[in-house]
Structure formats: structure tokens, C-alpha cells
C-alpha positions in Angstrom: -124.3 -105.4 -6.8 -124.0 -108.6 -5.6 -124.2 -111.6 -7.5 -124.2 -113.8 -5.9 -140.6 -121.4 4.4 -140.8 -122.4 8.5 -147.3 -126.0 14.7 -147.8 -123.6 16.6 -150.4 -125.2 19.0 -152.5 -123.0 21.2 -150.1 -124.0 24.3 -146.9 -122.4 22.3 -145.1 -125.6 23.4 -142.6 -125.1 20.7 -141.4 -121.7 20.9 -141.3 -119.2 24.0 -141.6 -115.3 23.1 -141.6 -112.4 25.5 -144.6 -111.9 27.6 -146.0 -108.7 25.4 -145.7 -110.6 22.5 -147.3 -113.6 23.3 -150.1 -111.3 24.6 -150.4 -109.1 21.2 -149.7 -111.8 19.1 -151.0 -115.4 20.4 -154.5 -115.0 18.7 -153.1 -114.4 15.4 -150.4 -117.1 15.7 -152.9 -119.6 16.5 -155.0 -118.8 14.1 -152.4 -118.9 11.5 -151.1 -122.1 12.7 -154.5 -123.5 12.4 -154.6 -122.1 8.6 -151.4 -123.9 8.3 -152.7 -127.3 9.7 -155.7 -126.7 7.4 -153.7 -126.4 4.2 -151.7 -129.5 4.9 -154.4 -131.9 3.3 -155.5 -129.5 0.6 -151.9 -129.2 -0.6 -153.0 -131.2 -3.9 -154.9 -128.4 -4.7 -152.2 -126.0 -5.1 -152.4 -126.1 -8.9 -156.3 -124.7 -8.2 -156.0 -121.2 -7.6 -159.5 -120.8 -7.2 -160.0 -123.4 -4.5 -157.1 -122.0 -2.7 -158.7 -118.3 -2.9 -162.1 -120.1 -1.3 -160.1 -121.6 1.4 -158.4 -118.1 2.4 -162.0 -116.3 2.4 -163.2 -119.1 4.4 -160.1 -118.5 6.8 -160.9 -114.9 6.8 -164.6 -115.2 7.6 -164.1 -117.4 10.4 -161.8 -114.6 12.3 -163.8 -111.8 11.3 -161.0 -110.5 8.7 -161.1 -109.4 5.1 -159.2 -111.0 2.2 -158.2 -107.9 0.6 -155.8 -109.0 -1.8 -154.4 -112.3 -3.1 -151.9 -113.6 -5.4 -150.9 -117.1 -7.1 -146.9 -117.8 -8.6 -146.7 -121.3 -10.1 -143.2 -122.2 -11.5 -142.8 -126.0 -12.4 -143.5 -127.9 -9.0 -143.4 -124.7 -6.9 -146.2 -122.7 -5.8 -146.4 -119.6 -4.0 -149.7 -118.0 -2.7 -149.8 -114.6 -1.3 -152.9 -113.2 0.8 -153.5 -109.8 2.5 -156.0 -109.8 5.3 -157.3 -106.6 6.9 -157.8 -107.0 10.5 -159.1 -103.7 11.0 -158.6 -100.3 9.4 -155.0 -100.2 10.8 -153.4 -103.7 11.0 -152.8 -106.2 8.2 -151.5 -109.8 8.0 -149.4 -110.4 4.7 -149.2 -114.2 4.4 -147.5 -116.2 2.0 -147.7 -120.1 1.8 -145.1 -122.2 -0.4 -145.6 -125.8 -2.0 -143.2 -128.1 -3.6 -144.7 -131.0 -5.6 -148.3 -130.6 -3.7 -146.7 -130.5 -0.3 -146.8 -127.5 1.9 -143.2 -126.7 2.3 -143.7 -123.8 5.0 -145.8 -120.5 5.9 -144.7 -116.8 6.6 -146.7 -114.0 7.8 -145.9 -110.3 8.5 -148.0 -108.2 10.5 -148.0 -104.4 9.3 -149.6 -101.4 11.3 -150.4 -99.2 8.4 -147.5 -99.0 6.4 -144.9 -100.1 8.9 -143.6 -103.3 9.3 -144.0 -104.6 12.7 -143.6 -108.5 13.1 -142.9 -111.8 11.2 -143.6 -115.1 12.0 -142.4 -118.4 10.1 -144.0 -121.5 10.3 -142.3 -124.7 9.1 -143.5 -127.7 7.2 -145.2 -129.3 10.5 -146.9 -126.1 11.3 -144.2 -125.0 14.1 -143.4 -121.8 14.7 -139.7 -121.7 13.5 -138.6 -118.1 13.8 -140.2 -114.5 15.0 -138.9 -111.4 14.0 -139.8 -107.8 15.6 -139.1 -104.5 14.5 -138.1 -102.1 17.1 -138.6 -98.5 16.2 -136.9 -95.3 17.4 -139.1 -92.3 19.2 -138.6 -90.6 15.4 -140.1 -93.4 13.5 -136.9 -94.9 12.4 -136.6 -98.6 12.6 -133.8 -99.3 15.1 -133.3 -102.7 15.0 -134.8 -106.6 14.7 -135.0 -108.9 17.2 -134.8 -112.4 16.1 -136.0 -115.5 18.1 -135.7 -118.9 17.1 -136.8 -121.9 19.1 -133.9 -123.0 21.6 -131.5 -120.2 20.6 -130.7 -117.0 22.1 -132.2 -114.0 20.9 -130.5 -112.0 18.1 -130.2 -108.3 17.1 -130.0 -107.1 13.7 -129.2 -103.5 13.6 -130.5 -101.1 11.2 -129.8 -97.7 13.0 -127.2 -98.4 15.8 -125.9 -95.3 17.7 -122.1 -94.4 17.2 -120.1 -96.3 19.7 -118.4 -92.8 20.8 -117.8 -89.7 19.3 -114.5 -88.9 18.0 -112.9 -85.3 18.6 -109.1 -86.3 19.2 -108.3 -87.4 15.8 -104.6 -86.2 14.9 -104.5 -84.5 11.5 -103.1 -86.4 8.7 -99.4 -85.3 7.8 -100.3 -85.5 3.9 -104.2 -84.8 3.3 -105.7 -88.3 2.2 -107.8 -88.5 -1.2 -111.2 -88.0 -0.2 -113.2 -91.0 -1.4 -117.3 -90.7 -1.4 -119.3 -94.1 -1.3 -122.5 -94.0 -2.4 -124.0 -97.5 -1.3 -126.3 -99.2 1.2 -124.2 -97.6 4.1 -121.4 -99.0 6.0 -120.7 -100.3 9.5 -119.3 -97.0 10.9 -118.6 -99.1 14.3 -115.8 -100.6 12.9 -112.4 -100.3 14.3 -110.6 -101.0 11.2 -112.9 -98.5 9.4 -112.2 -95.5 12.0 -108.8 -94.3 10.5 -110.8 -93.6 7.1 -113.9 -92.1 8.5 -114.0 -88.1 9.0 -115.1 -86.7 12.2 -116.0 -82.9 12.3 -115.2 -80.4 15.3 -118.1 -81.6 17.6 -116.7 -85.4 17.1 -119.9 -86.3 14.8 -119.2 -88.5 12.0 -119.1 -86.7 8.3 -121.7 -88.9 6.6 -125.4 -88.9 5.2 -128.2 -91.3 5.0 -130.6 -90.2 2.3 -132.9 -93.5 3.1 -133.5 -92.3 6.7 -132.7 -88.7 6.5 -129.8 -88.7 9.4 -126.2 -88.6 9.5 -125.7 -92.3 10.5 -125.8 -94.4 7.2 -125.6 -97.8 8.7 -125.2 -100.7 6.3 -128.5 -102.1 5.8 -130.5 -102.6 2.5 -134.2 -103.0 3.2 -135.2 -103.1 -0.4 -136.2 -106.7 -0.6 -137.6 -107.2 2.9 -137.6 -104.9 5.9 -137.3 -108.1 8.3 -134.3 -109.4 6.2 -131.9 -106.4 5.8 -128.8 -107.0 3.4 -125.5 -105.5 3.7 -123.2 -104.4 0.9 -121.5 -101.3 1.6 -119.2 -102.5 4.2 -118.0 -105.4 1.9 -117.0 -102.9 -0.8 -115.0 -100.6 1.7 -113.4 -103.6 3.0 -112.2 -104.2 -0.3 -110.6 -100.9 -0.8 -109.3 -101.1 2.7 -107.3 -104.1 2.1 -105.6 -102.7 -0.9 -103.6 -100.6 1.7 -103.6 -96.8 -0.2 -104.7 -94.1 2.4 -107.8 -92.5 1.7 -110.7 -90.5 3.9 -114.3 -91.8 3.3 -117.7 -90.1 3.2 -120.3 -92.6 3.0 -123.8 -92.1 1.8 -126.5 -94.4 2.0 -128.6 -94.1 -1.2 -132.1 -93.0 -1.3 -134.3 -95.8 -2.0 -137.8 -94.0 -1.7 -136.7 -91.2 -4.0 -133.7 -91.6 -6.2 -134.0 -88.0 -7.4 -132.3 -87.3 -4.3 -129.1 -88.7 -5.6 -128.5 -85.1 -6.8 -128.3 -84.1 -3.1 -125.9 -87.1 -2.6 -123.7 -85.5 -5.5 -124.0 -82.0 -4.0 -123.1 -83.0 -0.8 -119.8 -85.1 -1.6 -118.8 -81.8 -3.6 -119.1 -79.7 -0.6 -116.9 -81.9 1.2 -114.2 -82.2 -1.4 -114.8 -85.8 -2.7 -112.5 -86.4 -5.6 -113.3 -90.2 -6.3 -116.8 -91.3 -6.0 -117.7 -95.2 -5.8 -121.3 -96.4 -6.9 -121.7 -99.9 -7.2 -125.4 -99.8 -7.7 -127.9 -99.3 -10.4 -131.3 -100.1 -12.1 -132.8 -100.3 -15.4 -135.0 -97.0 -15.0 -133.3 -94.5 -17.0 -135.7 -92.0 -15.2 -134.3 -92.7 -11.8 -131.0 -91.3 -12.7 -131.8 -88.2 -14.7 -130.9 -86.1 -11.6 -127.9 -87.7 -10.8 -126.6 -87.1 -14.2 -127.3 -83.7 -14.5 -125.7 -83.1 -11.0 -122.5 -85.1 -11.7 -122.1 -83.3 -14.9 -121.9 -80.0 -12.8 -119.0 -81.3 -11.1 -116.5 -82.4 -13.3 -113.9 -82.2 -10.2 -114.9 -86.0 -9.3 -114.5 -88.8 -10.8 -117.4 -91.6 -10.6 -116.5 -95.2 -10.7 -119.6 -97.0 -11.5 -120.4 -101.0 -11.4 -121.6 -102.4 -14.8 -124.2 -104.7 -13.0 -124.4 -108.6 -12.7 -127.0 -109.5 -15.0 -125.4 -111.1 -17.8 -126.0 -108.2 -20.2 -124.7 -106.4 -23.2 -125.2 -103.0 -21.9 -125.1 -101.7 -25.4 -128.6 -103.7 -26.1 -130.2 -103.7 -22.6 -128.8 -100.5 -20.6 -128.2 -100.3 -16.8 -128.0 -97.2 -15.3 -126.1 -95.2 -14.2 -123.3 -97.7 -15.8 -124.4 -96.4 -19.3 -123.7 -92.5 -19.4 -122.1 -90.0 -21.3 -120.0 -88.6 -18.5 -116.6 -87.8 -19.2 -115.9 -88.0 -15.8 -117.0 -91.3 -15.2 -115.8 -95.0 -15.5 -118.1 -98.1 -15.6 -116.0 -101.4 -14.5 -117.0 -104.8 -14.5 -115.4 -108.1 -13.0 -113.3 -110.4 -14.8 -111.2 -113.3 -13.7 -107.5 -113.2 -13.1 -106.4 -113.3 -16.6 -108.9 -111.0 -17.7 -111.8 -113.3 -19.2 -115.1 -111.8 -18.4 -116.5 -113.3 -15.4 -119.9 -115.2 -15.6 -123.2 -113.2 -15.1 -121.5 -110.1 -15.3 -122.6 -107.1 -17.7 -120.5 -106.2 -20.4 -120.4 -104.2 -23.7 -119.3 -101.0 -25.2 -120.2 -98.9 -22.1 -118.2 -100.6 -19.9 -114.7 -99.2 -19.7 -112.2 -101.5 -17.8 -112.6 -104.8 -16.2 -110.7 -106.0 -12.9 -110.5 -109.4 -11.5 -113.3 -109.1 -8.6 -114.2 -113.1 -8.2 -114.2 -114.8 -5.0 -112.5 -111.8 -3.0 -112.5 -112.4 0.8 -114.1 -109.4 2.4 -115.7 -108.7 5.8 -119.0 -107.0 6.1 -121.3 -106.0 9.2 -120.6 -107.6 12.7 -117.2 -108.7 11.0 -118.6 -111.3 8.9 -116.6 -112.5 6.5 -117.1 -114.1 3.0 -116.4 -114.7 -0.5 -117.6 -111.8 -2.7 -118.0 -111.4 -6.4 -119.3 -109.4 -9.2 -118.8 -105.8 -10.7 -119.4 -104.1 -7.4 -116.3 -105.3 -6.1 -114.3 -104.2 -9.0 -115.4 -100.7 -8.1 -113.0 -100.2 -4.9 -110.1 -102.1 -6.8 -110.3 -99.4 -9.4 -110.7 -96.7 -6.7 -107.6 -97.8 -5.4 -106.1 -97.4 -8.5 -107.3 -94.1 -9.1 -106.1 -93.0 -5.6 -102.5 -93.8 -6.7 -102.7 -92.5 -10.0 -104.1 -89.2 -8.6 -101.2 -89.0 -5.7 -98.4 -90.1 -8.2 -99.4 -87.2 -10.2 -99.6 -84.8 -7.3 -97.7 -81.8 -9.2 -100.6 -81.8 -11.6 -104.2 -81.5 -10.1 -106.4 -83.7 -12.1 -110.2 -83.1 -12.3 -112.5 -86.2 -12.9 -112.2 -86.3 -16.8 -108.1 -86.1 -16.5 -108.2 -88.8 -13.7 -110.0 -90.9 -16.1 -108.1 -90.4 -19.1 -105.0 -90.7 -16.9 -106.3 -94.1 -15.9 -107.0 -95.6 -19.2 -104.2 -94.4 -20.7 -102.0 -96.3 -18.1 -103.6 -99.5 -18.5 -103.8 -100.0 -22.4 -105.8 -102.5 -24.4 -105.7 -106.1 -24.1 -104.2 -107.9 -27.2 -105.3 -111.6 -26.1 -108.9 -112.1 -27.7 -109.9 -113.9 -24.3 -109.2 -111.0 -22.1 -111.6 -107.9 -21.5 -110.6 -105.0 -23.6 -109.1 -102.7 -21.3 -108.0 -104.8 -18.3 -106.3 -103.7 -15.2 -104.6 -106.8 -13.6 -103.8 -107.1 -9.9 -100.1 -107.0 -10.7 -100.6 -103.9 -12.6 -102.6 -102.5 -9.5 -100.0 -103.7 -6.8 -97.1 -102.3 -8.8 -98.7 -98.7 -9.3 -100.1 -98.5 -5.9 -96.9 -100.1 -3.7 -95.2 -96.5 -3.0 -98.5 -95.3 -1.9 -99.4 -98.1 0.7 -99.6 -97.4 4.3 -96.8 -98.5 6.3 -99.1 -100.8 8.4 -99.9 -103.1 5.2 
């Protein structure tokens, strides 16, 4: 887990979209721009929800639409109004207007065709169309990419399901089989050249991976949970942290099943079938029911060690559980983020269910499209402990360890912190580096 609004005039002088989009959306955009303009002199009524609903109903009636739903959120001087307008039986507009100190700050509209998101338009304070996003779909109904258009800038493509750059069928076998690491997250950028040495391809040259969100074998790093128009990436940053530590590993990426978390049992079974020994899980929620299937299946596979992030809500997990961080699995370790001296980092979860703290603040990591940034939080303690687990497992290769034995060996090798300012069991960077030094790749 990472811790870490926008005048269109009828002439469309301020924004140029492709001809097909102009033809399809110009009537809606013109109406929405006028609605934005109409709201400006009424901004001082933003604290009066009933009056704002009347304005929205009048707007709908003028366009032959139906106001199907509305909501008002007020927090201090900030107000947000949300409306859903039904255009017809299939198409709907989902509109949000934002006010600060009784001033309209912007307006955003999403067009849906049934349950499928299609387009987004963002209007700025002056009611000019600032940004347009269009989701493009593949023939099988999956989202392929988002085309982003901004005034005066070249179009940008944000991928959701890009194709593999090329199949791999000539990868030489490793001299010594590497530890296989499963990674359940938002996916990874499988196009990256620096990830290729760690990915596994079958005899046909297809990537060995699983996407339980889309139901295919290409788990690209695109988390659509917050918004289908603004996908977030996470998994690539996590893998990049693991990669940079330099230990050898093979990766089995799994994109988590956002729509049906009971499919987590399929993720565990698939990883077991492909011989994963260590599984990184930098994700979680407060809903215990979502994780029942995972817990039951993980218990049936003691051969795997699950490394789970504690979360980043500033919570004592003994008082307010987060799952799967809170668990009774002997083959699982929950980790959190600390500063370099072992002091608990701000905003991360802690408590009796958290096994180990690692320095995971302000780590330089690279995500999708080689975007480099500083990442912090318990998610990034996960790959650091995974690297350490790899080294412990390789170091004890004359005795194969199952998940519980590996968890015990890791815990015993660290020892408790005696300084009251530090986190109970603390794995410092110096200890990680010392233990892993013999097992780093020569290229590191």
C-alpha cells in the first residue's frame, strides 16, 4: 500500500479533439459548458443543497435528460456536488462540481455506456475544457488504453492492457535455479527490459503470469479501483525495489481480483502449481470476509512463505485489524516501514500482529514507463524482506525449508531490538546487505 477540477464555447476554440469525438460529444460538452457557466454566479448557494438540486433538475429538463441521483459533500469551505443524468436507457453522465469558499473551482464529467466508462471531460474555473480522456476497448471487451488530450499538448496514451513487446523463447536456463517469488499486486510493467531476466516464459514463448482482474495472462500494472480514467501503478515499484537489492529470483506476477476477492484462492493455487516459494503481498483491506478464501488456501500450502504489508493507516492492528496483515498463518510474516534507525515511520500500521520492521521510507523506485519517484510505506518493506528471505533460503540450501521454517529462520536471524525507540524486530539495511552480499548477481 502506498501512502503517500478543470469554457468550452460552442466553437470549441480552446480544445481540439478528433473529429469523431467532436461529433459524438459536442452536444453534451456544449451543454455541460453552459451548465458550468450557469453555476458560476450561483456559487454562493453551494452551501444550500436543495437549491443546487433545483438547478440540476432544471438543467436536466432543458436537455431532455433525467436527474437520477445526486449527492452533496461539505467539508469546511469545500463543497462537492455529484449528479448522475440519464441521457437514455444506455448512456449516462456522471458529473461532479467543486466549490471552494463559494467559488466554482472546476467541473468534471464522465460518460458511461451502460456500466462501461467511455469518456471523461474536465472543465477549469473559467469553464474551458481543460482535459479529455477516452477509454479504448479491445474486441473482447477489456480496456486497452486511455487517450489523454490536453489543450496545446500532444496526445498521451496510458496503457491498461498493452501487448507483450515480443514473445520470449530463447531464454537460457539458469545455472542454479533461482528462488521463485510470487507477487500479488496491481500487476507489473512486463515490457520493461530490466524485468526480463526475472520473468518466466513457457516453451511457446508466452509469459507465465496471471491477471485475475481481466481473466487473462497479461497482468499489466494498472489499478482502476479509484477511477477507470486515472489508473494507478504500484506493483512495478515493488518489484523494482526487490530487483535493486540484487539477489537472483524468478517472478510470477499476479494481478489481484478486485471484483471478486474470493479468487485469491485461485491466485494461491496457481502460484503453488508454478512452485512459488516466497509470495509478496503488498495489499489489504479491513473486510475480513474478503480474505477467508485466501487464508484457507494459504494454510493448505505450507511450502510457501507469504510476506504481507501491514498497511498505512497509522493503526494498531491489535485494535483495528487490517487483512491479511492480521492472520494466524505460521507461514506468513507481516512487515511495516521504519526509519533507518528502526523508529516506526509516520502513518504506518503497527502492533502485535506485525512481525518485522524494515527501513522503507523515501526509496527511489521506478514504475510504469520508467517513471522514477520516491516511495514510502509498508508496501516497500515487503520486497526488502523478500530479498532477505531469498538469501536465507539460498544460504540454507542443504536443508530445504517450508514457509513456516523459513519464517522462523528469518525471525531468529534478526533478533529483538533493545533500544526502546526502535521497532521490536528490526531488520536494518546493514544486516540485509551483509547477509545478501554473497548471493548478489555479479552485475550488481
